[in-house]
N, C-alpha and C positions, 0 to 999 in steps of 0.2 A: 615954653621949656619943653626941651627934647627927653623924652623915654628912655634911661639906660635899657630897658628890655626890647623898646623898638633896634637902638643900637644894633646889641647885640643881636638884634634876629638880621640886622644891615649887614654887619660884618660876616656872620655866619653865610650870609647868602652868597657873597661875597666871594666866599671860601671855593664852595661849592659849587657856583655858577648856575647851580638850580633847584629852582623852588622845591620841588619833592625830597630832595634829597638831605637839603636843609633842615625839612619839617624835620624828618625824623632823627635830623640830629639832633634837634633841639627839643624833640618828644612832644612837636606845633600839629596842628593838621596844615597843609597846604595853603586853607583861606587864610589861615589865622596872620602866617607868614606875607602871605598881602597884605591882607591888612595894615599889621606892623608898617611898609614898606610905604602902604600908600600914606598913613598915617605922618609918615615920616616926610614925604615928600609936602605933605598937605603943610604943614607946620612949617618948614624950611621955606615953603614957595617955592625948589627947583626942582627938576627931573631929577633923577639920582643914576637912574639904570637903563638904559634900554634893552628890552628882551628876546628881540629877534634881529641878528643876534644876540646873547645876553655881550654887554658888555655898562663899564662905568663910564658915567662924565664922565666932563672935568670936574662940576658941582659934585659927583659920588666921588672921585678920588682925594678929593680935598677932604670931604665928613668922615674916608674909610679913614685916615690919615690920624684924625684926633680921634675917632674914635676906639681903633685901636688902645692907641695912648692912655684914651680915659679909662678902659675897664680895664687894662692891664694896671693900672697905678690903684687902683679900689679895689683888686683881689688882692695888690701886695699889700694895702692898708688895710684889708681885711686880715688875712692873714699875720703884722705886725699885730691890730687888737686881740686878734685869740691871745696870743702869745704875751701880752701884755695883762690879760686876765685869767692867764694860766691853766686855758680852758680844759676841762676835766668831758666837754663832749662837744662835738662837733667832728672834723677831718683831717689826717696828717696822711700826707703822700710823699712816698718816696721813692727815688729815682735810681735804678740801679743795673750793674749789667747782671743777666748769667750767673755765670761766673762766681762774682762777688758776691750774690743774694744767697747762692746756695751753700755756697761754702762758708763764709762769716756771719750774715743776718741770720738763720735761721730760729737759732737758736733766742740771739734778742727781741726778736718781732716776736715769739712766743710767750716771753718778757714782760713784755708791753702791754701785751694782747689781755695778758692776766692785773699788770700791774692799773692801766686804764682801761676797764673794760668800753666804757662813754663816748672813746673819740674809736670815729670808724678807720681804718689803720687798713690803707692802699698803695699797692708797689707797682710801679711799672718799670717793666723790661724791657732796658733801653739800652743801646749804645754807651759810653762814656759824654760821645759826640750831641747826642738826643738828649741825657740827664743834665746839659750844658744848658740849652738852651729850654727845659720847660724847668728848670728854677731861676731864668732868668727871667721869665713870662711868671713866674706866681703860678704856675700849674703843677710845682712841686714844690714841697717847703724843705726839703735834704735832699742832695743827688749823691750818691756814693762813687766815686772816678780813680780811671786810673792815671796819671803824669798830666793833670789840670796847671795849666797854663796861667799863673799868676796876670788874672785882668780886670778892670771892671767890666759890670757892676757885680763879679763875686769873685768869694775869697774863698780860698780854698787852706785847708788845715790837713797833715801828713797827719795816718795813722801807721803806715808801715811801710818800709820800704822793700820793696820787688825786686828778688835778684831771678835770672830763668836756667832754663836747664832743656838738654833734650830726651826724648822717650824713645827709645827704638835702642832693637839690639844693633845695628849695621852699620850706623855712623861711623864707627874711627876705620873699618874697613874701603867705606866711601872714599871717605878722605884720605886714605893712602893707593887710593883706585886710579889709573890713565887713565882715562875712557875715549877712544880713537873720537873726531870729527862727526862721522857718521853712526854716531851709536844710536842704534833706533830711540825714539820718547821711551817709551813702553818698557828699557832697558834702564833706566837715568833715576840713580836715587829719588826718593819722593820726600818732599819737604812739608808735611802737613800741617797748615797756617790758620790762623781767620780770615774774613775775607777786606777788601780793602777800605772799607765802607766801618774800620773799626779802628783807634786810636791806638791799639795794641800794635796793628800792622804798620801803619804808619812808624812804629819807636825798631821793629824789630829790621824793616825791611833793610838801613844804610849797615847794622850789625851783620845778615847773611852774608856777605865776601869773606867774614873774620873765618866763617865754618872750614873755608878752604876745600870746597869740594867741583871739582874740574865741570863736573855739567850737573844740574836738576830739572825736576820738572816740581813744579808746585800744587797742591793738592787743598782746596779753600773747603769751610767747611764752617760753620755757622757759629759754632761755640767750643769755649776748652774740652767741655768733657763729650763732646764728637772725636776734637782733637784724637784726647787719650785712649778712646776708645778703636779708633780705626788704625792708632798705632801700636797696640794693646793685639790690633788681630793681624797684624801684621802686612799691614800695608806700607808703610812709610816713617820717617821717625816726624815726631809733633813738637813743635817748639814754646813754651806753655810757661807759664807763673811757676818757681816753685812750689809759691803757699798752693796750687790747686792739687797739687800728689800727695802731701800729709797726710790729709783728712782720705786717702784711699790705699783701703787694707789690700793685697794681696795681688798688685800687678806686678808680672811678669817680665815685663820690658826693661832692658837697662836706659839707669836715669843718671846721664851725663850732665854737670855743672858746668854751664856756660860764664864763668869768670870776666871772661872777652866784651861780651850781650853788656851795653850801658843800663847799672840800675835805675827803677825807677819809680815814682811814689803811689800807693794807695791812698786815698783820701777824702774828707768829705767838702762838699761846695754847697755856701748857703751865698744869701744876696750882699752885697757888701752892707754893713750896717742892721741886717736883720735881725730882731728879736726873737732871740732862742728862747721858746717855755722850757717850763720845767721838764714836762712829758719830751721834750726833742734831746735836752739835756740827759735825762735818764738815758735814754735810745741809745746817746755818744757814747754813754758808760761803758754799758751794756757788751756795747760793739768792742769797745776800747777790751772791756776783759776779754772777751773770745777771741781777738786776735794775739792777745798774751796765749789764752791755754793753749788755741792751736798751732802756735808758732814750734817750730823743730826743734827736739830736744837738743 
């Protein structure tokens, strides 16, 4: 019989390809990692890993595929069992981007901690793409994302429609300007956008020509808050979700709605057929109330 602890050690070792780093990730000693691998190879009667250089044998590749599926299914099963039991103790892990968590989730999270003090609450700060993967693999119980495509094995529920706006004073001047082809890069208008590894950038890229800017350069930053700060400092025009500026007091820069940009959805994702616990349902209720409260008058 294969021990689940051995399988977890094996999968982690393959991920890190290094006994010391795998031991640190598992909070084990390196000799124990080696021992688990030895026990696994003795039980299966096959060599699973070549050490120098590190690589999987054919048998190791076969066991890895089954081990990953088995551990993931067990993790999903445990999450569903917890939900069925309306667990008042344990863990709840949420995956959400920085802008969603800071603007919409802080108050609901405070209420959650007060109502369910026995549940260890964790927040994973991720992109929408990463949140989807974390929910699929049951590393997160719930994800808040922008523009989730409905697909197996996830179910998306919309909470709010998102429209876009430009934050910055010079957009209209740039649209009216006629810049020659040899305009130095430093003199071209600057759009402040999120990086290419975000779903937001993927959504906005096709709509940028509708701004009718003759030429422009792009400044990439890591968060919507950074976009707003750089625009406020006069470094360019930021394209941001409208809801991100509703709670920002004292903005000095001009806000220009962008109705020509396609609207999208903010919502939450769970696994298909996932059982939602009482705690998760209550959290979603508070999030919905926060969205209504923070909506623009």
